[in-house]
C-alpha positions, -999 to 999 in steps of 0.1 A, spaced: 31 37 733 55 25 706 46 34 670 43 -2 658 20 -10 687 -2 21 681 -5 13 644 -15 -22 650 -41 -11 676 -56 15 652 -59 -12 624 -75 -37 648 -100 -12 662 -110 1 627 -98 37 628 -99 55 594 -100 91 583 -135 102 595 -134 135 576 -129 124 540 -121 94 519 -115 70 549 -78 64 545 -67 39 572 -51 60 600 -24 34 609 -10 38 574 -5 75 578 16 73 609 54 74 603 86 80 622 95 105 595 69 130 608 81 164 621 47 179 626 12 164 633 -17 187 623 -52 183 638 -75 194 611 -105 214 624 -110 236 593 -144 222 585 -150 246 557 -181 232 540 -211 254 546 -236 241 573 -212 214 587 -208 217 625 -196 184 639 -158 188 639 -158 220 659 -185 206 682 -167 174 689 -134 193 695 -152 216 719 -169 188 739 -140 163 739 -110 187 738 -92 169 767 -94 135 751 -85 147 716 -55 167 727 -43 138 749 -44 116 718 -27 142 696 1 144 721 3 106 721 6 105 683 34 132 684 53 111 709 48 78 691 60 92 657 88 111 672 75 144 657 87 177 671 52 192 676 15 190 671 -6 218 658 -44 223 662 -55 240 630 -88 256 636 -109 284 621 -105 316 641 -143 321 643 -149 288 660 -145 306 693 -160 280 717 -138 253 703 -107 275 704 -114 284 740 -118 247 749 -85 238 733 -66 267 749 -80 257 783 -63 222 779 -31 232 761 -11 239 792 -10 201 798 8 195 765 39 216 759 44 200 724 11 212 712 0 247 699 -29 263 681 -28 278 646 -59 300 637 -71 297 602 -89 324 582 -126 317 575 -121 307 539 -130 278 516 -115 252 512 -91 256 542 -95 219 550 -80 206 518 -50 187 532 -25 203 508 -38 238 513 -39 233 551 -3 222 552 9 253 533 -12 276 555 1 260 588 37 252 580 46 271 549 55 239 532 42 228 498 36 191 491 48 185 456 22 172 431 19 134 434 36 133 468 21 125 502 22 149 532 48 128 549 72 139 521 74 172 538 74 157 573 37 163 580 8 141 591 -27 155 590 -55 139 611 -92 149 613 -107 158 647 -131 128 648 -103 105 636 -82 115 666 -111 111 689 -117 76 676 -80 69 681 -83 80 717 -112 55 721 -90 28 705 -64 33 732 -91 20 756 -99 -9 732 -131 7 721 -135 2 683 -151 25 658 -188 17 660 -204 51 659 -203 83 638 -211 119 644 -233 132 615 -247 167 611 -283 168 597 -292 202 583 -311 221 557 -348 215 552 -353 197 585 -373 208 614 -346 206 640 -310 207 627 -288 184 648 -255 166 651 -263 130 659 -240 103 673 -253 72 656 -244 35 651 -225 29 619 -249 13 594 -280 32 605 -303 41 576 -302 78 567 -340 81 569 -338 75 607 -314 104 611 -337 127 592 -366 116 614 -345 123 645 -340 158 631 -378 164 631 -384 153 596 -383 170 562 -398 205 557 -400 205 519 -423 186 496 -397 173 471 -364 168 490 -330 159 478 -302 147 500 -266 157 498 -241 135 516 -210 151 529 -215 187 520 -229 211 495 -196 217 476 -180 183 475 -208 160 486 -228 136 465 -265 131 460 -276 101 482 -307 81 490 -325 80 523 -321 42 524 -283 45 523 -265 35 555 -242 57 576 -205 48 571 -173 58 589 -169 87 566 -205 101 566 -202 137 579 -234 153 570 -269 149 555 -280 182 539 -317 182 529 -326 206 502 -354 212 477 -348 191 446 -348 222 425 -322 240 446 -292 252 425 -268 232 447 -287 200 438 -291 208 401 -254 215 400 -247 179 411 -269 166 383 -251 183 355 -248 163 323 -211 163 313 -218 162 276 -241 192 279 -215 210 301 -190 205 274 -213 219 247 -220 249 268 -183 255 273 -177 253 236 -204 279 230 -201 305 258 -168 303 277 -153 338 274 -119 329 289 -122 354 317 -98 333 339 -120 337 370 -121 299 375 -83 298 375 -77 329 396 -99 316 424 -90 279 421 -79 267 455 -52 244 442 -39 271 418 -37 296 446 -17 270 466 8 268 438 -4 238 418 -5 242 379 -43 236 378 -57 260 351 -94 253 345 -97 282 320 -71 265 298 -90 232 300 -121 250 289 -101 266 260 -89 232 247 -124 217 248 -140 249 233 -117 243 204 -125 207 198 -96 193 217 -70 215 201 -46 238 219 -19 236 245 -23 201 258 6 205 282 -17 219 308 -37 186 311 -13 169 335 -17 198 359 -54 195 357 -52 160 371 -44 176 405 -77 194 407 -92 187 442 -128 189 430 -136 217 455 -162 231 432 -154 268 434 -151 271 397 -186 260 390 -205 274 421 -187 306 428 -162 318 401 -178 314 367 -201 343 357 -217 321 330 -225 291 353 -202 267 334 -186 237 351 -148 233 346 -148 208 374 -172 185 356 -150 185 325 -118 180 345 -136 151 363 -143 135 329 -106 138 320 -95 122 353 -121 94 350 -109 86 314 -73 86 325 -80 63 354 -99 39 331 -70 38 307 -44 33 334 -29 67 330 -14 80 363 -8 116 371 25 129 357 51 149 376 45 186 372 63 217 385 48 240 411 40 276 401 60 306 415 46 321 447 18 345 439 20 377 460 -18 382 455 -27 347 467 -42 358 500 -65 381 481 -78 352 460 -92 332 489 -130 327 491 -148 337 522 -171 309 536 -196 336 545 -198 349 509 -198 313 496 -227 305 518 -247 335 505 -238 327 469 -250 291 473 -283 303 487 -281 283 519 -276 311 545 -311 305 559 -301 270 568 -270 280 588 -285 273 622 -272 257 654 -271 219 652 -264 208 688 -249 173 695 -274 146 706 -259 113 717 -289 92 728 -298 79 693 -310 43 691 -318 20 662 -330 -16 657 -312 -24 625 -279 -16 609 -265 -24 574 -227 -23 578 -208 -19 545 -176 -39 541 -159 -12 521 -159 20 541 -123 30 536 -96 33 510 -81 -1 504 -93 -37 503 -128 -45 516 -129 -63 549 -137 -100 550 -168 -112 570 -159 -135 599 -194 -142 611 -224 -160 596 -262 -156 594 -277 -164 628 -247 -154 649 -255 -132 679 -231 -103 683 -225 -76 708 -216 -40 700 -178 -39 694 -175 -75 682 -154 -79 651 -177 -89 622 -152 -84 593 -114 -87 593 -89 -65 574 -77 -83 543 -43 -99 553 -14 -81 536 -36 -54 521 -45 -18 532 -76 -20 554 -90 -22 589 -113 -44 609 -151 -37 610 -172 -41 642 -208 -46 651 -224 -13 660 -253 -27 680 -262 -58 700 -282 -82 679 -284 -111 654 -268 -113 620 -295 -117 594 -276 -111 562 -240 -115 550 -229 -107 515 -197 -97 498 -207 -60 502 -224 -57 536 -236 -73 569 -271 -67 584 -276 -69 621 -310 -67 638 -316 -59 674 -330 -88 694 -363 -81 711 -358 -78 749 
């Protein structure tokens, strides 16, 4: 398939990055690519879906990865996968003989190996300069489920479902395949219900996820629902008050440098120095302000506040405040130089096993098998599920739709994709933000 044809198909069928922010996949593809990386790092504790999907659908995913390599004119495709995901590694190697342009790169069990910039350096040895895109070094990175969805798109099957791991304080941890727009409470019920009296929900992961509500709908980027007691340290960490974090930094930061030494972006060569940010704010905003531009490239991985700091401070929260203020004032990240290679960088990587123990979630690390027979009677489909312009409704209240029908079109001339009905039913609500479809009684 020609590259232009593939890109148009992916836009039409609604394929976006399923593992993160939801960047439209068609916009990633380029004839400047030399290497296409399939990202199966999945480094957030308790998440299971990417390795499970890769194991179950290895043939389809590798076929599509090979197709992307051909369409872009890249030299090769690399499956980047944690070495201890043994079942998924075995499934991939079983199929690899059919695709001479593809190979496997085994990743160490460290966090956050799935950070796109960290992954590229680990797999290819190339460093993406701050402010540049992966294609600047000839690399495209695609998530496992994204490539699976692209494979479905080849058969004109749009993105209408999402794999979601439900774990933590639930009776039966599970990875569900659900219609997009399903209310999260239904997923928790399908996992056997909550097993704690006062639960909190983390969407996406313990480290980089956000606190969510059980009434929220599943989107194209919902990877996990982690149920924890509301007084769990991982939940309380998400509720930190930035002003209090700043005052605590001013009073107790001892400048031990642990946050910087273990910072994933710093280890990868980026001039992100959380301890220096803490020093500036501990001194009332005075000090070496030249380090601020580097801090703008913080990935928000959360290691500094959950793992590194011996005093339970939160450099990430303070850096987030800086980034938010800069964005509000129209200040874009500046060009900064990379750090010299650190000969000790490999010794500064954080083991996922140790991180899981430190977070106090080891007891929740249980099997979460895939279940694909999920049904729902109602979906609330958001019109902004991806980076770019929201999609524009093309249906009205009262319309009957079938699963896969287009219900919102990509904004013409803007970055975006089509959105499709995820169940058969009748449209009962249409707003600027969402569409509600209810299943018709049979």
